[in-house]
C-alpha positions in Angstrom: 143.9 128.4 56.6 144.9 124.1 56.4 146.6 122.0 59.3 149.6 121.8 57.2 149.4 126.0 57.2 148.8 126.1 60.9 151.8 124.4 61.5 154.4 126.1 59.2 153.6 129.7 60.4 153.9 128.1 64.0 156.8 126.7 62.8 158.2 130.1 61.6 156.6 131.8 65.0 158.4 129.7 67.6 162.0 130.8 65.4 161.4 133.5 65.8 160.8 134.0 69.8 163.7 131.7 70.0 166.2 134.1 67.8 164.6 137.1 70.4 163.8 135.1 73.4 165.3 131.7 73.7 164.0 128.4 74.4 162.7 128.6 77.5 160.6 131.7 76.9 156.7 131.8 77.8 155.9 132.4 74.1 158.3 129.4 72.9 157.0 127.0 75.1 153.8 128.2 73.9 154.4 127.7 70.4 155.8 124.8 71.2 153.3 123.1 72.8 150.7 124.4 69.7 152.9 122.4 67.1 152.5 119.3 68.9 149.5 119.9 69.4 148.6 120.4 65.7 151.3 117.3 64.5 149.6 115.2 66.6 146.1 115.9 64.4 147.5 115.0 61.4 149.4 111.5 62.7 145.4 111.0 64.0 144.3 111.7 60.3 146.6 110.3 58.3 146.2 106.6 61.0 142.2 107.4 60.1 143.5 107.6 56.5 145.6 104.7 56.4 143.3 102.2 58.7 139.9 103.1 56.1 142.0 102.2 53.7 142.6 99.4 55.2 139.4 98.5 55.6 138.9 99.5 51.6 140.8 97.1 50.5 139.9 94.2 52.8 136.5 94.3 51.8 
């Protein structure tokens, strides 16, 4: 499962949890934190790729 799949799966679970339990339920908060972690990891990967591209271009 890719990071994108994990993000989408977590978003789906979070939407279901909000519908069933509301915004402040323990499960919703946990899923929100997981989603934050996945997104931060994606951003770090993106920044690393940009740095690598810049290094490659500057030679």
